[in-house]
Phi, psi and omega in degrees: 000138180287158181295321179297324178292317178300317179296317180296316178298317178299317182293320176295321179294318178296315178301312181298320181295313180298316180294317178298318180295319180292327177286325182275324187287326183300308177296325179294320179294319178297320179296322179293320179295317180297316181296321179294315178299317178295323176296318177299317182294320179296318180293317182294322177297317179298313181296325177293320177293319179295322179292321179295320179292319180295318181291329178293321180288323180289316183274343193278000000 
């Protein structure tokens, strides 16, 4: 196989890999962000409830 053919095959493989990664990675990254935000919201809700209960016992 000629060197030019090897380089062409390599370049096509790199291009296909980059395109495939960008198509697959974008939704996955969005899902991770949404999950992380939901986790933060759940933690803040729990801490708010715990703080409300603690202040009720202290003031109560």
